C-alpha positions, 0 to 999 in steps of 0.5 A: 500500500502506498503512503498518502501524504497529508499536508498540515501541521500537528495543530491542524491534525488536532483541528481535524479531529486527530488525537495523539496515541498515548503510547506513541511518540509520533502517531495520531488517530481519528474517530474514523480509524485513520492513523497518521505518522508525523515522524517523517517531515515537519510539514508533511504527514503520512497516513500510516499503512494498515496491515491485516493480521491473521485474525482479520484486524487492522494493525499499525507499527508505532514507536513507543516512548522508549523507541521500541516498535510495537504492532498495535491493533487500530481498533483498540487505539481508537477505542481508548481515545474516542470510546468511553468505558475503558477499563483493564481487562475489557476488550473492544467489540465491533458492533457490526461484526466487521473487524476492519470497521474501526470507526469509534461509533462502531466500537464499544468496551465489553468483557471477553465473555460478553464479546463471545456472547455478542458474536454468537447471539447477535452476529450468529457467529456460532462455531460449528463442526470442526471449528467448535472448540471441543470437537473431536471429529472431522466432517468426513468422520461424521459422514462415515458414522452416519453411513455406517450406522444406517448401513449396519444391522448390528444392534450394538453399532452405536457402542462400537462407533463410539469406541472406534471414534473416541466419543460417547454413545450419546454423541453418536445418537445426536449425529445419527438423529442430526441434532449435532452436525446438522449443518452437514445435512442442509 
């Protein structure tokens, strides 16, 4: 991404709604999630290049007061400055679920547990199948279990499948009745 020059002084940045990032020597951010690096030249400022991290959040490189480079998420810096309610241990929630929408109006401080609940209830981001945190099975194994159960004449097949795949008999029953892993059958 190309760096974009912004011709204005530090005071002009403040007039335009930018505020200094507390942990940085040279970076300002506004309520729209735009970060500006003022370290290059006295009269020309640069809009900082944003990088997408592995989790889908925008991050920027800043230099802290000790001169060390830090890779920080923009949404946290915007929220610290423009969103009320910051406290140690809270996380930033993107209300619309779009991790790259770093506008202050889209951010709020909540607990990690509330963030997870919000993601599941409001945004319908429910981990299913292999993505569920405690899943022991892969989708192909579930399909095999379903087929083996329906093709078997053995009345003890549920117990055998449970032992074979390292899950409970009740889990096998939930698979064959399509109560679990239902997304595979849609």
